[in-house]
Steps between C-alpha positions, in 0.01 A plus 500: 500500500663536844709781387210675339274477818794619704531815279130583482461449891820721557346762263179486707687550826695792350174661376318464818793653700509794260119535525535532878747794461235675284223427747695681763502812288135566554340657804317297752167660378569397150591141609158445648298720282197313351552448117218393262750280315600138508503387862477853658770706703867443477473332826235251381710428187810432694322269751346310209851464348647370817204272566536344139865429593400333815216302332712358225769399760228332712369309200826374391576380856144371582451750772178676616370777286644820643276811555619854503315829499598862554392454867768229550768741363371842552837681435761483231759376763285227616408403144878502397593293812231240414602487138869469590422179685302364201767598273762328723299173475489536116862553481593198703263290286639649176864441594443127538280469193566205277374372154295227685335768713428717214310229328318385818123523475324709761122464566313770682161654556425841361293748698196407295535123596646390157780238536804569271811312441811669363872433476715723717664662199162641389418625852835685508443647159147608591646658825736714306239608247248584767757721666582687164124560467448656837835673503371686188174601673688598822752708288207682343357586826840610641542721192160657541600583862821663364726231650806358333472210263738277320513306160395158608545324171727185505736679251603741778553223752718329251702809431538605863608153622681386193291166533619227272295187441584203282212332342 
């Protein structure tokens, strides 16, 4: 299980980094242009994705619920800098991950007040899946803005990195 979680979280980081390269290929106007799709503009989508990364990190570590809006990170540079700090926290955590930690139960409150308990491995799996969902949405918006996109399927990650995992 530890190898598998390591692979999917590495895939997630790889895909998020590639997505950022694509985000940089659209104009400032296209980045903030309101869109009647999913969460709105590319900017809003990217802030949401970053916030979710911070939220799940906070939940796993029993930290206060973070809050980010486009006003908190109004430019791509500020968004990237903030996201880099969140990603660095995740990387430190993931590098020290153990089988015991993967099975640890985490209890947290959802935004609607519901209390939920899940093992860490399910949280990490959800985090990767959530990223894949929103990357697909963002890539569509980038495509519509005539920006560069990439194939985000895990197949391409495995081919590019020659990742090998024993199960």
